[in-house]
C-alpha positions in Angstrom: 7.3 45.3 26.2 4.9 42.5 26.5 6.0 39.2 27.9 5.7 36.2 25.6 5.3 33.9 28.6 2.0 35.5 29.5 0.4 35.0 26.1 -1.4 31.7 25.7 -1.4 30.3 22.2 -3.9 27.8 21.2 -2.0 25.4 18.9 -4.9 23.2 17.8 -8.3 24.3 16.6 -11.2 23.0 18.8 -12.6 19.8 17.5 -16.1 18.5 17.5 -17.0 16.5 20.5 -16.7 12.8 20.1 -20.0 11.2 19.1 -22.1 9.5 21.7 -22.0 5.9 20.5 -25.6 5.4 21.8 -26.9 8.4 20.0 -29.4 8.2 17.2 -27.0 10.1 14.9 -24.4 7.4 15.0 -27.0 4.7 14.3 -28.4 6.8 11.4 -24.9 7.2 9.9 -24.4 3.4 10.1 -27.8 2.6 8.6 -27.2 5.1 5.8 -23.8 3.9 4.7 -23.0 0.5 6.1 -24.4 -1.5 3.1 -22.3 0.5 0.6 -19.2 0.2 2.7 -19.8 -3.5 3.1 -20.0 -4.0 -0.7 -16.9 -2.0 -1.3 -14.9 -4.0 1.3 -16.4 -7.2 0.0 -15.1 -6.5 -3.5 -11.8 -5.2 -2.3 -11.1 -8.2 0.0 -13.0 -10.9 -1.8 -14.2 -12.6 1.4 -17.6 -12.0 3.1 -16.3 -12.5 6.7 -13.4 -10.2 6.3 -15.6 -7.7 4.6 -18.0 -7.8 7.5 -15.2 -7.3 10.0 -13.7 -4.6 7.9 -17.0 -2.7 7.7 -17.3 -2.7 11.5 -13.7 -1.5 11.8 -14.3 1.3 9.3 -17.2 2.6 11.3 -15.2 2.3 14.6 -12.4 4.3 13.0 -14.8 6.9 11.7 -16.5 7.3 15.1 -13.1 7.7 16.8 -11.9 10.2 14.3 -15.3 12.1 14.0 -13.6 15.3 15.3 -11.1 15.2 12.5 -13.8 15.2 9.8 -13.5 18.6 8.2 -16.5 18.3 5.9 -14.5 19.1 2.8 -16.2 16.1 1.1 -19.3 14.2 1.7 -19.5 11.9 4.7 -19.8 8.9 2.3 -16.6 9.9 0.5 -14.8 10.2 3.9 -16.0 6.7 4.9 -14.9 5.3 1.5 -11.4 6.8 2.1 -11.3 5.1 5.5 -12.5 1.8 3.9 -10.0 1.9 1.0 -7.1 2.6 3.4 -8.2 -0.1 5.8 -8.7 -2.7 3.1 -5.3 -1.9 1.6 -3.7 -2.4 5.0 -5.6 -5.7 5.5 -4.6 -7.0 2.0 -1.0 -6.2 2.6 -0.9 -7.9 6.0 -2.9 -11.0 4.9 -0.9 -11.3 1.6 2.4 -11.1 3.4 1.3 -13.8 5.9 -0.5 -16.0 3.3 -3.7 -16.4 5.3 -6.5 -18.1 3.5 -10.0 -18.9 4.6 -12.0 -22.0 4.1 -14.4 -20.2 1.9 -11.7 -18.7 -0.3 -13.1 -17.3 -3.5 -16.7 -17.3 -2.3 -18.7 -14.1 -2.7 -22.0 -13.7 -1.0 -23.9 -10.7 -2.3 -27.3 -11.3 -0.8 -28.9 -14.3 0.8 -31.4 -15.7 -1.7 -35.0 -15.0 -1.1 -37.1 -18.0 -0.2 -39.2 -17.6 -3.4 -36.2 -17.7 -5.7 -35.6 -20.9 -7.7 -32.5 -22.9 -7.0 -31.4 -22.3 -10.6 -31.7 -18.5 -10.3 -29.7 -18.6 -7.0 -27.0 -20.6 -8.7 -26.9 -18.2 -11.7 -26.5 -15.2 -9.3 -23.8 -16.9 -7.4 -21.9 -17.9 -10.6 -22.2 -14.3 -11.9 -20.9 -12.9 -8.6 -18.0 -15.3 -8.8 -17.2 -14.3 -12.4 -17.3 -10.6 -11.4 -15.0 -11.1 -8.5 -12.5 -13.2 -10.5 -12.6 -10.4 -13.2 -12.0 -7.7 -10.6 -9.2 -9.7 -9.1 -7.4 -9.8 -12.5 -7.5 -6.0 -12.9 -4.9 -3.6 -11.5 -5.7 -2.3 -8.1 -6.3 1.2 -9.5 -8.8 0.0 -12.1 -10.6 -2.2 -9.6 -10.9 0.7 -7.2 -12.2 3.1 -9.8 -14.9 0.6 -11.0 -16.0 -0.1 -7.4 -16.2 3.6 -6.6 -18.1 4.6 -9.7 -20.6 1.8 -9.0 -21.8 3.9 -6.1 -24.1 6.3 -8.0 -23.9 8.9 -5.2 -20.2 9.6 -5.7 -19.3 12.3 -8.3 -16.2 12.1 -10.5 -14.8 15.0 -8.3 -15.3 13.0 -5.1 -13.8 9.9 -6.7 -10.9 12.1 -7.8 -10.4 13.3 -4.3 -10.5 9.7 -3.0 -7.9 8.5 -5.5 -5.8 11.7 -5.7 -6.6 12.4 -9.3 -8.4 15.1 -11.3 -12.0 14.4 -12.4 -10.7 14.3 -16.1 -8.1 11.7 -15.2 -10.8 9.6 -13.4 -13.0 9.7 -16.6 -10.1 8.6 -18.8 -8.9 5.8 -16.5 -12.5 4.7 -15.9 -13.0 4.3 -19.6 -9.8 2.1 -19.8 -10.9 0.2 -16.7 -14.3 -0.6 -18.2 -12.6 -1.9 -21.4 -10.2 -4.0 -19.4 -13.0 -5.4 -17.3 -15.0 -6.3 -20.4 -12.0 -8.1 -21.9 -11.2 -10.0 -18.7 -14.9 -10.8 -18.1 -15.2 -12.4 -21.6 -12.2 -14.6 -20.7 -13.9 -16.1 -17.6 -16.4 -18.8 -18.2 
């Protein structure tokens, strides 16, 4: 009879080695996805400074958990899931503590180019403010679906995975979310 003590059992599968933070791969991952992650966090949090901090936090979490990435979805979808969870945690903690910034309600999409007219810059800023106010009036689920579908590289299947829904449910809710957005956007002036 064999002894159970002599058998070594590996309880955890081997994980990928942690990324070298100075490697070119890490920099490429950041360059490839940081802008999209920033815009998602910006729209979820509504504050450019918080969004910038959250974007950095998302990539730090991703680098630390790189060995846990199974590859079941695209890297972008995995980063979006981290960003959504991180922003949800931040909103809950900030909301409960009632912390507000001096630039509350200000959304900075892009710094204006030097050649743009002041009127055009103002129009873009006002449109960004209207979009953010409209998104803030929607349910969290509708807001998230609209933000995820704005990324043309995510399929309905990936959005469904991120939100825990079937692709058909995503399509249906997205249709209702677009209608709700249109109605709320028309109410803002």
